[in-house]
N, C-alpha and C positions, 0 to 999 in steps of 0.2 A: 734566113733572116733571125736577131735573133727574136726570143716571142716574150723578152723583158724589153724590149726596144722601146715602146710604149713608156712604161712607168719610170725607166730611166730617165728620159727625155722630162718627165713630170718632175723627179727631183731636182734635176738641171735646172729645169727653169725654178723651181722653189728656192734653189741656193742660190742661184741671180738675181731674186725681186731682194733677198733677205740682203745677199751681199751692197748692193745700193743703199739701206736705209742704215744698216747697222753701223758701213764704212762712212757715212754721211754727217756723223758727228759734227766733226772736224769743221764743214761746210756751215752747218746750220750754226757752232760757235764762233764763227767769221760774222755770220752774220746777223745775228741776234746781237754781237756786239756793235753792231755800223747801224742798226737800223733802228733796235728796240733800246737802244743804253743802258746794254747790260756789263757789268761789268766783271772780266777775264775770269775772276774768281768765281763770282754766282755763275754764270754761264760754264763752267767746268759742272758742276752738280748736274747736267746734260747727262756725262757718259754714266753718273753713278743711275740717272733715271732707268737707261738702257740694260747693262751691268746686272745690279743689283733687280732689277725683274727677272733678269736672265737665271741668276741665282737661285732666288726666293722660288719661281717656278717652276724651275729641276729639283728642288729640293724638295718641292710639294706634290712633283706631278711626274717624275718620272718613271715611280715604279707603279703608277697607275696608268701609266700610255697602252702598256698592251690589253690592260680590259677594256679602254675604251676605242683600242682599234687606232694601229697604224695611220691610217688613209683617213679615217674621222680626226684624229688630231692635230694634221696635217693640214684638212680643209678648213679646222676650223684658227688653225692660226693663217691661214692666205687671207679666213673672212674677217679676223682682228686688222690686219695692217691694210688690208682695199679703205675698210674703215675710217682707218687714225690716215691713211692720206688722203680720204678724200675731205677729212675734216680741218686739216693742215693747210692744203690748199683752202677751202672753204673762211678758213677761221684764223690764218697763221696768228700767233704771237709766241710768244716767251714761255705762256703759261701751256695751249696747244702743242708747242715744241715737247714740255715736260711729257705730257698727255700719250703722244704720240709716244715716243722713246720708249717708256714703261710696258706700251701696248707691242708694242716692238719688237722686246724684251720678253714678255710672258710668250707672245709668239715664237721666236727663236727658240725656247725651250720645248715647246711641243714638235716644232720642225726638227732639230738639230736629234734629240734623240728616236723619234720617228722618221729619220731619212737614214743614223748610222745601223738601227736598228732592223730598217726595211732592205739592204743592202746585202744583209746576212741572208732575204728570204728569194735573194734573187740569181746569187751567185751561190758556182759549184764548190769552187777550192779557194785555198785559202788566196793562191796568185788570183785569182780573176775575182776576188774579194778588195785585195790589195789595189788593186790595176784600177776599180771603177773607184774606190774612196778617192785616188790619186788625180781623177778625173773628174770626181765632182768636187773635191778640192780646187783645180786649176780652174773651172766654171767659174766657181765664188772669186779666186780671184779676177776673170775678166770682168765680173761683175764691180769688184771695189774699182776696177779700171775705170771700167763704161761710166761708173755714178758718177765719176769728178768731172771726166767731160761734159756730162748731160747735166750737171748741176750749173757747169760753168760756162756752159752754154746761154743758158737761162739767165745764167748774171750778166753773161754780154749783152744779151736781149735786152734785158730791162734796163741797163746804163742808155741806148739807145731808144725807147719805145718807153708811152705813158702807161698802153694797157698791159703789158706783161712785166711781171715779176716773178725773183728764185720760188718762191710760193706754189709756182705753176707748175714748175717740174713733179709737183706732186701728182697731179691727173696725173702724167703721165704711168708715174708707179703705180698710181691704180689699176692703171688700165692694164700694165704689164702683171698686176694680180689677178686680175678678173682674167685673163687670158688661161695664167697657169690655173684658177680655181678649175676654170672650166674643162683643162687637159684634164687633170687629178682625177677629176670627179668624173668624165668620161673612160678612165682606165680601173682595171680589175687588178684588183691585188689580193694574193691568196694568201690569209692570214691567221689558218687552221693549226698551223703546228704552232704556233706562240699563243692561242688562245687558252687551253689547257694548260700552260705556263702562269698565267695571269691570274691566275683563281689566289694564288697567296701573293698580292699587291703588300699587302703589311708587311708581311714574312721580305719580301725583293726588297721593301726600304729600308728595314731591318741589317738585312744585308749588303746592300746599297752602305751603309754609315760602316759596317761593322770592316768593312777594307779598309778605314783609318788607321787601323792597328798594328797591320803590317811597316816594317819600312821602308820596302820599298815602296807602298803608296805615298806614304808621307813624305818621302824626298822627292816622288814626283809632283806632289801639290805642291812644293816651296818652288818647283823649278818652271811648273804651269805657271805659277801664283808670278815669279821674277821676269817670264819672257812677255805674257802679255803684258804688265805694269809696262813693259820698254816696247814693247810694237804699238797699244794703243795710247802712250803718252807722246810717241812720232806722232802717231797718226791722226789726235784729233786734235794737236797743235800746229803742226807743219802752218796749212792755211793759214792761220793768224801769226806765225812765226814769219812765215814770207809776206804777209804782209803789211806787220807792224817794224821788222829786224832787215828783212831785205827790200823794202820798202816798193814791192811789186804791187801792179793791179789788183781787185779784188778778183777780177775772170781768171789771172793769170796765174796769182796766188792759188785757185783752187783747182785750175786744171793742173799746174805742175804735178802737182801732189799724186797724180795717175804713175809718175816716174817711180814713186815709193810700190805704189802696187804693181806697177810691174817687174820691179826688178824682186819682189815676194812671191810670183808667181815664177818667173826666170828662176830665183834660186831655190826654189822648191823644185823644179823637173830638174837644175841640174845637182840639187846634191843627190837627188833620187838617184842618178845619174853615174857621179860618184861612188854613191855608197855602195854601188855593186862589186867594186876594186878594192874600196877602201874601210876601215871599220869608224860606223859609226861615232865611237869616241870622238876619233881623233878631227873626223870630219864637223865635228860642233865644235870641240875647244880652237880651231884651227879657227874656224869663223868667228866666234866671239872676240879672239883676240884681233883679227882686221878690223873686227865692228869699232872695237876700242879705239883702235886706231886712226880707224877713219874720219870718228867724232873728233877725236882731241885735232886732228892735225885740221879739219873744214871749218870747226867752230870760229876760229878767228879770221881767216877770213870774211865773215860775217860781219865783221867790228867797221862803223866808222861809213857805212854806205848813206848818202843822201838822201833825204826825202825827194820827190819828184824827178832822180835821176833816169829811173826805169820807166820808160814813155812805152816798149812794147817788147815784144820776143826778141827782136835784136839786140835790145840793151839789158836782158838779164842776167845777172853776175854769174860767172862759172858756180859759185858754191848751191846755188837754186839748184844746180842742175845735180851737183856733187854730192849734198847730203842726203836728198831720199835713197843712191845710193848701196846707202847702209841697210836698207831691205832687203839684198841680194843675201846678205851676211846672215842676217839671223832667219831671211825665208827659213831655212832646214831645222833648225832649232825645233819649234814647234811640234810639225807633225814625227819628226824622227820619237823625240821623247812619247807624244802619244802611242805613235805603232812600238815601240820597245815594249810601254807599260802594257799595253793589249794582248801583244801576243804573248805575254809571260803569266795570262790568267786565261784559266778555262773559259770555254765560250761562255758557261750559263754563269759566268761574273762579269761579262764583259758591262753588259750592259748597266749594271750597277757602275762601271769606273766609269762610264761615257759622263752618268750624271755628274761625277766627282768633277771629271775635266771641265765639263761645260760650267758648272758653281764656281769652281776655285779661280777658271778661266777669267768669268765675269769679274770675279772681285780684284784681278787683280790689274785688271782694263778700268775699273771703276779707281781702285788706289793711286794709278800710274796718271788719269786723265785730272784726277784732283791735287796733287802734289805739283804735277807738272804747269797745272792751270793757279795753284795759289803762289807759286812762285813766279809763276809771267807775271798776278797782280802785281804781289809786293817787291820783287827785284827786276829780273830784263827777261827778255828770250833764250839768250847767252848762257847766262847763267843756269837757267830751267832744265835746258838740254844740257850742260854739263852734267847734272844732277843723274841722266840717265846711265852715266859710267858706275853709280854705286850696286843698282840690280846688276848690270851688267858682269862686275866683278864676283857679284855673290850666283853667281847664276856660272861661271866658269869654274865656282868654286866646288859647288853642289854636284856638280856632273860626276863628279868623281866619289865621292862615296854612294851616287844615285847607278856608277857604271858597276862598282862592286857588290852592290845589293842585289841589281839584277841579276849578277852572274852568279848567287849564292841563293837565286829565290827557288823554292818548290815549290811545281803548279800545284801538287795535290795536296799540296798544305790548304788549298782553299777552295779544294774541288767540291 
């Protein structure tokens, strides 16, 4: 048996709990609009509370985590989300939702940098590293998919019960967090190899920022920003789109978004297999073109659906199943770009690059959610989703100079 099986299991459990919480923004947006009479424009700020706290947390903490300890950082992150989930379950409100997502964001900054760095401690080869990282990201998507069904189930129970509300979902999440905390706390992790490197935390911070001077990193930052803009715009607003445009019942509006998460998971696995035989550049460009075509073809099918026309799964319009399928083609983009930029850098600069990945991904997610929420509020759902074509087209164009820059990049220049 692999000697690191317990720490690997602990990392997987960490990722699952954060997958559910991070990707529940769309569900919570729909529920605060319905239950707390919050406007779509104001509800969109929840994404900012999550993503800006991730960005700020990563910016301030990433270079100090090695000194604090990866295990300690992960335990701290879990403790914060357990507390936040319990508070949300007990005192659910729009203000509490804002506080929860801020807590989740800071915690995820601790978790992601620690998890990515820990993987290097428990794997011996590049192939083993890539393999386990792919497994982690796969379980992340499993958590996303399961989260939609968990929330959807409680929303369904709430419609038939006077004692159950959708907020009770957070008691379950707090319980999962406690189990993950106990598992991690009772697991040994040898961090001696990174303790000495942690002494120069200030230097590490400067080195992280200094990476931005390289054209390769600049192209990547814009690419990551644009991708997460698209992914989170769809992820956050699909439940509301399903409810207000496709006229689905609220429980089905949430549960059917699991198709999007499932497509993202399948797309990453399928993309990884295809890229064994086809250059990543052509896979990504083809995927983006298909995603653009799918959005253009599907959105006209969502027009003119009458309120009350959908009463159950049997009457759900075909467009509700087809639109989330765009995730299948978006899926390979982010992990492929991240892998390509990390592998281009020497190992001692990869933790700093991970910090930048987290920061600019978070900023992209916030921007996508807020702009889409603004368009939802001021125009309509179809127009809001048509606007995702703009960053998709920009990403298609950006990958061209990014590839050229990577091909010319000299790893030794940043050693």
